[in-house]
N, C-alpha and C positions, 0 to 999 in steps of 0.2 A: 394674309387672308384669315378671316375670323369665323367663317362658316364652314359647316361640314360639306363633304363632297355630295351627300344626298341632297342637301338644300341647294347646293350649286346646280345640281341636275334640274331642280325645280325652276331655278332662275333661267337656265338655258331654255327650257320649254316655254316659259313666259316671254322671253325675249323673241323667240321664233314667232310667237303670235303677233308681235308688233311689226314684223317685216312686211307682211302682205295682207291687206294694204298697209303701206309703211306709215307708221306714226312714231318712229323712234325719236324724232326730234320735233320741236314745236312747229315746224312747217307742216307736218302731217300731210305730205304730198299725196299719199294714198297709192303710190305705185306698187304694183305686184312684183316686188323685187325678187322674191323667191322663185317666181315663174319666169324671170329673165327680163322684166321691165326695168328701165333705168329710172331711179329717183331723181329728185332735184339735186342731190349730191353728185350725180353724174355716173353712178355705178349701180350694178345689180347687187344681189346678196353675196356674190362670189368675192372672196378676199382678194384684194389688190394691194400689194406691199411695194412701196417705193424703195425702201432700204431697211436694213437691220444691222446694227453694230454698236460697239461702244462709242459714246459721244462725250467729248470733254469740253464742249462749249456751253453746257447748261449751267444753272446756278451751282455754286460751290457745294451747297448742301446735297445736291443730287450727284455731283461728279465724284466727290471724295478723291481717292487715289486710283480707284479701279474703273471709273467712268460710269455713265448712265447707259444702261442697255436699251437703246432707242430703236423703236420700230415705227417707221413712218408709213401710214396708210395713204393711198391715193384717193382722190375725191374729197369732198368737204360739204358740210351742211350749211356753211355760211357763204363761201365764195366771195370774199372781200375784193373790192375793185382794186385795192392797192397791195394785194398779196405778194409777198416776197418769194413765196414758194409756188408760184402760179403754175409751174410746169407739173407739180404734183397735184395741186388742188383742182385747178381749172382744166388742165390738159391730161390729168390722170395718168402720168407716167409711172408705171409700176409693173410688177410681175405677179401673175396669178399664183396664189398659195392655196394649198389644201389646209384643212384644220390640223392634221398631224404635222405638216411642215411648219406651221406657225408655232405649235407647241414645241417642236424641236428647236426652233430659233430661240425661243425663250430659254430653254434649258442650256443651249449653247452659250448664250450671253451670261448666264449665271456661271457656267464653267470657266468663262474667260475672266471672271473676277469682277463683273459689274455689280454695282450696289443695288440696282433696282431694274425692273422692266418698265420702260417709259414708252407708253403707247400714244402716238401722236395723231390727232384728228380721228379718234376711234368711234365716234358716235354712231355713224351709219353702219358699223360692223360689230355692234355690241353682241349680237347673237353668236356668230361664229367665234368671236373673241372669247366669250365665256366658255364655249366648247373647248377651244384650244387651251384655255387656262385650266380647265378641269383636267385635261390630259397631262398638262405640264405639272400640275400639283401632284397628280398621281405618280408622275415620274420623278418627283423629288424637288420641284421648284419651291423655294422658301423665301426668296428675297421679295421686298415690297413691290407692289404694283402701283405705277404712277399713271393717272388718267389725265392726259395733256390735251386740253380741248379749248374751243373758242368761246365757251361760256354760254352758248345758245343751246340749252339743254332742256329736255323734258323731265319733269319731276317723276313721271311714271318710270322712265328709263333709269334715272338716277337711283330710284328706290330698289331697282333690281341689283344695283351695285353696292348696296349697303352691306358691309361685312366682307366685301370682295376687294374693293379699292382701298389701299392703304394711304395713298397720297393723291389728292386732287390738285391739279395744276391748271386752273382755268384762266383764260384771259377775261378781263372785263374791259370791253373796248370803248363803249360810248355811253354817255349819260343822256344823250338826246335821241329820241325815237326818230326824229327827222334825219339825223346823220346815219342811223342804222338803215333807214330806207334808202338813202342815197348810196351808201357804200356796200350794202349787203342785200338790198331788196327784202328786208324783213321789217314788219310794221311795229314790232314790240320788243326790240332788243333790250332796252333798259329793264323793263318789267320782267322779262324771262331770265336775264342774266342775274338779276338780284335775287329772284326766287331760287335759281339754281345754286348760287353761292351760299345762300342761307341753308339750303339742304345739305350741301357738301360740308359746311361748317358743323351742322348738327351731327353728321355722321362721324367726322374724324377730328374736329376741333382745330386749334391753331397748330402750326408746324412744330413738331418735336423732333429732336435729333439725339443720336447716341453719343457716347463719350468721345467719338472721333469727329463729331460735328456733322455726321451724315444723317440725312432725313430718314425717319422711320415711319412717320404718321403725320397726318394733318393736311392743311390747305396751304398751298403756295400760289399766290395770285400774281399774275402779270398784267401790267397796264402799259400799252404803247402810247407815248405822248405824240399827238398829231400836230401839225403846223396850224397856226391860227387858233389854237385852243379848241379845235373841232371835237376832240375826245371828251371835253367837259371834265378834265382831270380833277378839278377841285371838288365837284359834286361826287365823282367816283370815290375819292378818298374819304369824304365825309360819310358816305354810305358804309364803307368798309369799317371805319373806326367806330361809328355809332351803332350800326346794326349787326356787325359781326364781332369784332374785337379790336381795340387799339394795339393788341399784341399780334395782329395778323401780319404774316410775312408778305410784303408787297415788293415786287421787282418793278421799279419805275424805269421803263425802257426808252432809250434815246436813239435807237437805230433806224427810225423812220427815214425812208427815202422813196421818191416816186418810182413805183413799179407798175407794170401791167397797164390797166386802164387809167391809173392815176397820172401817167405821163401826159403832160399837157393840160391837165385839169386846172381850172383857175384857182381852186382852193388847195388841192392836194398835190399839185404839180411842182412843189418845191421841197427841199429838205427842211428838217427841223433846225431851228437856230439854237445856239448855246443858251441864249437868254430865255427862250421858251422852255427848254429843259430845266434850267435852274429854277424858273418860276414854278414848274410842276413839282420839283423836289421840295421847294419851300411850302407849297400847298399841302403836300403829304405830311410834312412835319407839323404844320399848323393844325391839321386835322387830328394830330395825336399819334400818327403812325411812326414807329421807330425801328421796325425790323425790315430788312430787305437789302437787295443788292443795288 
């Protein structure tokens, strides 16, 4: 974290203003979440944590030897129809946390030897998250903060995180607005995600690692390849290489399988083929990208 605690207090206050009516994400659903209303994300302003612990299944640059200190929040601002964590995102399986409890969880992960605090689907909880981070930093938190999100982010919210987040880990899911509408009921996913990734890149740049190969700062991008080319992978990779940097770290992900509402879907109801994944990898290389898992 690169800002003072006094300035972080100002960010907390600004984030609270975005909760009710809620405009933390581009949906701007307007729910009075601080007063107990439920937003499109499915939750009020009260923290709802699905799990917190060391995670060894993330990218090697996050895991290192000590693991990534991963905190999964329940609810989601995207709610993809094919979500593999639908019990957390759609069904909001989790436990209510107070701000001090979340701060204590961060400090406990640091004490266990984790290399970072990896907050997953945090967008709808930015305000209490910043409060907890402030308490954790005051209590001795020093490891990097990873903002692990779906890429559908508000520039206003991201600017509150400038100097706070060390590592951004966004998805970039679709190149087509039509697929975004079909899968997530959002009209503008490509436009919003490209603007968000551009802002993230402005704040922290390409991924940088220490002498152990562990990430300390930068953007780590994930792209899940969908069957039938539905994600528009080639266009996604061209954007990253041309508008961000060919040195961007991109994890081209092959683990798509039909889940939740995608089961039985005529387009999304089958697994990815090896040939489709290999074609996506070739498209990434052709675009000039050369870093990633």
